[in-house]
C-alpha positions in Angstrom: 0.1 0.1 0.2 1.2 3.3 -1.0 1.7 6.1 1.7 -1.0 9.2 0.4 1.8 11.8 -0.4 3.5 8.9 -2.8 1.0 9.3 -5.7 2.0 13.6 -4.9 5.6 13.8 -5.5 6.1 13.1 -9.3 3.2 16.7 -9.3 5.4 18.1 -7.2 8.7 17.8 -8.5 7.9 18.9 -12.1 5.8 22.0 -10.8 8.6 23.3 -8.1 11.0 22.9 -11.4 8.7 24.5 -13.9 8.1 27.3 -10.9 10.7 28.1 -8.7 10.0 31.4 -7.3 5.9 29.5 -6.4 5.5 27.5 -3.1 3.2 24.1 -3.8 1.5 21.8 -1.7 -0.8 18.6 -2.2 -3.8 19.1 0.7 -4.5 14.7 0.1 -8.1 15.1 2.7 -9.3 17.5 -0.2 -7.3 16.1 -2.6 -6.8 19.7 -4.3 -2.8 21.2 -6.0 -2.0 24.6 -4.4 0.1 27.6 -5.6 1.6 30.5 -3.3 3.0 33.1 -4.4 4.3 35.9 -1.7 1.4 37.9 -0.3 -0.4 37.5 -4.1 -2.9 35.4 -4.8 -3.5 31.6 -3.3 -4.4 29.3 -6.6 -5.9 26.0 -6.2 -6.3 22.9 -9.5 -7.4 19.7 -9.2 -4.9 18.3 -10.6 -0.9 19.5 -11.1 -1.2 20.6 -15.0 -4.6 22.7 -14.4 -2.4 23.5 -11.5 0.7 25.0 -14.1 -2.3 25.9 -16.6 -3.5 28.3 -14.1 -0.7 30.2 -13.0 0.4 33.6 -14.7 2.5 33.9 -18.0 5.2 35.5 -15.9 5.9 33.4 -13.1 
């Protein structure tokens, strides 16, 4: 049996490499991907791909 956070690791690794100035979290209890950037807005999505699409192009 896999631990609940193991499935999030590849998505988090890709997001962190693609957007190094952002912080990323995965909430396994809500099944939500979360991006934070300073005191700016918090962006959430259902998948890491959706989250990457929602991030500003200048990120």
